[in-house]
C-alpha positions as CSV (number, residue, x, y, z in Angstrom):
1,D,-15.0,-16.9,43.3
2,I,-15.3,-17.9,46.9
3,A,-15.7,-14.4,48.3
4,E,-15.9,-11.2,46.4
5,N,-16.5,-8.6,49.1
6,Y,-14.3,-9.2,52.0
7,P,-11.3,-7.1,53.2
8,R,-8.7,-9.0,51.2
9,K,-6.0,-6.3,51.2
10,S,-6.6,-5.4,54.9
11,I,-6.3,-9.0,56.0
12,S,-3.1,-9.5,53.9
13,A,-1.5,-6.3,55.2
14,F,-2.4,-7.2,58.7
15,L,-0.9,-10.7,58.4
16,F,2.3,-9.3,56.8
17,A,2.7,-6.6,59.5
18,S,1.9,-8.7,62.5
19,I,4.2,-11.6,61.3
20,F,7.0,-9.2,60.5
21,L,6.7,-7.6,64.0
22,I,6.6,-10.9,65.9
23,T,9.4,-12.4,63.8
24,V,11.7,-9.5,64.7
25,I,10.8,-9.9,68.3
26,E,11.3,-13.7,68.3
27,I,14.6,-13.5,66.4
28,Q,15.9,-10.9,68.9
29,E,14.7,-12.9,71.9
30,L,16.2,-16.2,70.6
31,T,19.5,-14.7,69.6
32,S,20.0,-12.6,72.7
33,K,19.3,-15.6,74.9
34,T,21.2,-18.3,73.1
35,I,24.1,-16.5,71.2
36,I,24.7,-13.2,73.1
37,L,24.0,-14.3,76.7
38,K,25.0,-18.0,76.0
39,E,22.1,-19.3,78.1
40,P,21.5,-23.0,77.9
41,L,18.8,-24.1,75.5
42,N,15.5,-24.8,77.1
43,P,12.3,-26.5,75.7
44,F,10.6,-23.1,75.3
45,H,13.0,-22.3,72.5
46,V,11.3,-25.0,70.4
47,F,8.3,-22.7,70.0
48,Y,10.5,-19.9,68.6
49,V,12.0,-22.3,66.1
50,L,8.6,-23.8,65.1
51,D,7.1,-20.3,64.6
52,L,10.1,-19.0,62.6
53,A,10.6,-22.1,60.5
54,I,7.0,-23.3,59.8
55,I,4.1,-21.2,61.1
56,F,5.3,-17.7,60.0
57,P,6.3,-18.7,56.5
58,M,3.0,-20.4,56.0
59,I,1.1,-17.3,57.2
60,V,3.1,-15.2,54.8
61,M,2.3,-17.6,51.9
62,A,-1.4,-17.5,52.9
63,S,-1.2,-13.7,52.8
64,I,0.4,-13.7,49.4
65,L,-2.1,-16.1,48.0
66,N,-4.9,-14.1,49.6
67,L,-3.6,-10.9,48.0
68,M,-3.5,-12.6,44.6
69,A,-7.2,-13.5,45.1
70,K,-6.5,-17.3,45.1
71,D,-9.1,-19.5,46.7
72,W,-6.4,-21.2,48.8
73,G,-5.3,-17.8,50.1
74,Y,-8.8,-17.0,51.2
75,L,-9.0,-20.4,53.1
76,F,-5.5,-20.1,54.6
77,S,-5.9,-16.5,55.6
78,G,-9.0,-17.5,57.6
79,I,-7.0,-20.2,59.3
80,A,-4.2,-17.7,60.1
81,L,-6.6,-15.3,61.6
82,I,-8.1,-18.0,63.8
83,K,-4.6,-19.1,64.9
84,I,-3.7,-15.5,65.9
85,V,-7.0,-15.0,67.8
86,T,-6.5,-18.3,69.7
87,I,-2.8,-18.4,70.4
88,L,-2.0,-14.8,71.5
89,P,-4.6,-14.7,74.3
90,A,-2.9,-17.8,75.7
91,V,0.4,-16.0,75.8
92,I,-1.3,-13.0,77.5
93,F,-3.0,-15.3,80.1
94,N,0.3,-17.0,80.8
95,D,1.9,-13.7,81.6
96,G,-1.2,-12.7,83.7
97,F,-0.9,-15.9,85.7
98,H,2.8,-15.3,86.2
99,W,2.0,-11.9,87.6
100,L,-0.6,-13.4,89.9
101,Y,1.9,-15.9,91.4
102,T,5.1,-13.9,91.3
103,G,4.0,-10.2,91.4
104,S,5.8,-9.4,88.1
105,F,5.1,-9.7,84.4
106,L,7.4,-11.6,82.1
107,D,7.0,-9.1,79.2
108,L,4.2,-6.5,79.7
109,P,5.0,-4.5,76.5
110,F,4.7,-7.7,74.4
111,D,1.4,-8.5,76.2
112,I,0.0,-5.1,75.2
113,M,1.2,-5.5,71.6
114,A,-0.3,-9.0,71.6
115,F,-3.6,-7.7,72.9
116,V,-3.8,-5.1,70.1
117,I,-2.9,-7.7,67.4
118,T,-5.5,-10.0,68.8
119,L,-8.1,-7.2,68.8
120,I,-7.4,-6.3,65.2
121,A,-7.4,-10.0,64.2
122,S,-10.7,-10.5,65.9
123,I,-12.3,-7.6,64.0
124,L,-10.9,-8.9,60.7
125,L,-12.0,-12.4,61.5
126,I,-15.6,-11.2,62.1
127,L,-15.5,-9.3,58.7
128,Y,-14.0,-12.5,57.1
129,M,-16.8,-14.7,58.5
130,K,-19.6,-12.3,57.5
131,N,-18.6,-12.7,53.9
132,I,-18.5,-16.5,53.7
133,K,-20.8,-17.7,50.9
134,D,-23.0,-20.7,51.3
135,K,-22.3,-22.4,48.0
136,R,-25.6,-24.5,48.1
137,S,-27.8,-21.4,48.2
138,G,-25.4,-18.9,46.6
139,S,-26.1,-16.4,49.3
140,T,-23.9,-14.8,51.9
141,S,-24.3,-15.6,55.6
142,K,-25.8,-12.1,56.1
143,K,-29.6,-11.8,56.1
144,R,-30.8,-9.3,53.5
């Protein structure tokens, strides 16, 4: 087994919950702008479509494989955590720079939620990384 003692259930639950929450937000945002308000499509909508069609289903699959204790689930859940930890701060900084230049936030409640998700993902990523085994020596990365 690649890793025996890492927070498998916590990581899977976090990935499910965060992806569900962001999926609801993105579907609401996309449908309200394109269907309800009939705004013209803009290039930014491509990110919603890519997230909803490719990225989010892959994170859900990684979470399921992780929960089933499959080696691929362990690998892909680490990749998903890294993606969350690197992408969401970019969204927050984008809104921060918008505030600096215009004096208003694009979506402050989303930024707060993204910060909390990023913080939790960072903690889980640290726990994940602490339990990676070095297959050559058979020991964990922790010094004992």
